[in-house]
N, C-alpha and C positions, 0 to 999 in steps of 0.2 A: 400585407399592407392593403387597407381598404382602398377602393377605387377613388372615393372622394378625397382621401388623404393624398393619394398619388396626384390627382388633379391639382390640389393645393400646392403640392411640391413643384409641379411643372410650372404653375403660375409664378411661384416665388422665384425660381431660377430663370425663367424667361425674362421677368422684370429685372432681375439682377444682371443677367447677361447683356441686356440692352441698355442698361444704365451706365453712362460714362464713369469710369473709375480707373484706377491704376492699370489694370489688365487691358482694358479697352484702349487706353492711351498708348500703351506699349505696342499693341498690335497695329493701331492706326498709324503710329509713327513709323513702324517697320514697313508697313505697306506703302506709305508715301515715299519712303527713302529707297526701298529695295524692290518693291513690287508685291503682287498678291501672293504668289506661291511662297516666297521666303517668310511672309508675315504669318503663314499658317504654322510655322515652326514654334514661335513663342505661344501661339494659340494652343498647340499640342502640349507645350510645356505647362501652361496654366491648367489644362485639363488633367495632366498627369499629377500635378501637385494636389489637385482636388481629391485624389485617392487618399492621400495622407489626412486631409481634413475630414473626409467621410469616416475614416477609421477612428479619428479622434472623436467625432460625434457619436459613433457607435459605442465608444467606450465611456460615454457620459461626460462630455467636455464641460457641460454646465455645472455638474457636481464638482469636477476638478477645479473650476474657476472659483467656486464657492469655498472650497477647502484651501486653495492656495492662491488667494487674490493677488499677492505680491508677485508671484511667478507669472501670472497672466499680464500684469502691468508691465513687467520687464520684457515679456515677449512682444507686447505692442510697441514699446519704445524702440526695441531693436528692429522691429519691422519697419517702423517709420523711418529710422535712420538708413536702412537698406534702400527703401524706396526713394528717399531723398538723394541717395548716391546715384541711383539709376536715372532719376530726373536730371541731376547735374550732368551726368554723362551724355544725356540726350542733347542738352544745351551746348555742351563743349564740342560735340561732334561736328565736323565740317558739314554744312548743309548739302553741298554738291548738287543743288537743284532737285527737281522732282521728275517723275516719269517711270519709276519702277525699274531700276537698274539692278537686276539680280546678280550680275557679274561683280558688283561692288559690295555685295552682302557679306557679312562675316561668315565664318564656318557654320554649318548647320547645327553643330553641337552647341556653339555659342548662343545662337538665337534660341534654341530649345532651352538651354540652361537659364537664359534670362527670364523666360516665361515661368520656369519652375521656381527660380529664386524669388521672383516678384510675388507670385501667388502664395508661397509659403510664408513670406514676410508681410503679406497684405492684411492690415487690420480689418478691412472690409470682410475678408474671408473669415477672419477670427469671429466676427459678429455673426455672419451667415451660418457658418458651420459649427462654431462653438456654442453660440447662444440659441440659435433658431432650430437648427437641424435635429438636435436630440429630441425635441418635442414631437418630431414626426415618426419616431420609433415607437412601436407598440411592444411593451415589455412582455406581453402575453404571446408574442409570435417570435419565430426564430430570427435572431439578429442577423445572421449571415445572409439569409434570404432577403431581408429588408435592405441590407447594405448593398447587395448586388443590384437590386432595383434602383437604389439611389445612385449608384455608380453609373448605370446606363442612362438614367434620366438626367442627372447633372451633367454628364459628359456631352450628351446630345444637345441639351439646351445651351450649355456654355459654348460649344463649338459653333452652333448655329448663330448665336449672337456675335461672336468674335469674327466669324467668317463674313457675316453681313457687313460689319465695320471695315474689315480688310478689303472687301470688294468695293465698297463705297469710296474708301480712301484711294484705292488704286485708280478708280475712275476719275477722282478729283486730281490726282497727280498727273494724269495724262492731259488734263485741261489747263493746268497751271504749272508749267515747268519754269518756276522762278525760284532762284536762290533766296531772295528776300522773303518770299512767301514761306519757303521751307524753314528758314531761320525763325520767323515769327511763329510758325506753327509749332516748331520744336519747343520754343519758350512757353507758348500757351499750353501745350500738352504737358510739359514738365510741371507747370504751375498747377494744372488740374490734378495731375497724378499726386503731387506732394500734398496739395490741399485736401484731396479726398482721403488720403491716408491719415493726415493729422486730424481731420474732422472725425473720422471713424474712431480713432484712438481716444479722442477727448470725450465724445458723447457717450462712450461705453465705459468710461473709467468709474 
């Protein structure tokens, strides 16, 4: 992979990782509710799910989408429905105030699985990895080598962005230990999460 192409890839995923979307809202909500360290588990789940997306990009997702457009539409619809379910779960959960109470956090596997499930269902990820990432592969160079570079780059940039959001949210939680604020934030985060997923699915149809 050329250095210039790699820099473009870094810029793409730095911007993506710092842009509020379903993954960011999940991590921020987890940090506000349970604290910084538990919020890193859904972040790791998101980064793990990205491995599947990179594999899809390496196999030529854009060509697959062109060959089976109805299948990709179905994936987007299912993804939106899953994210709507997660958003509804966030709203229904008791606020319990803020302040980072790790003792009240769900099991580690549950938090990790939420991140994996959300990112696999995320239409934004379908756009980034399915439509954009294949263009960063050079067919004249070994695919596995390029995929390895992308795994390291995407994981580092994604984790950096999500960790920044988790830390900021944890700091916010310590200043605003209010159940009303927690409830309002959960509703707002759920709306942004659902809206982002729906928007991504519609504009790429």
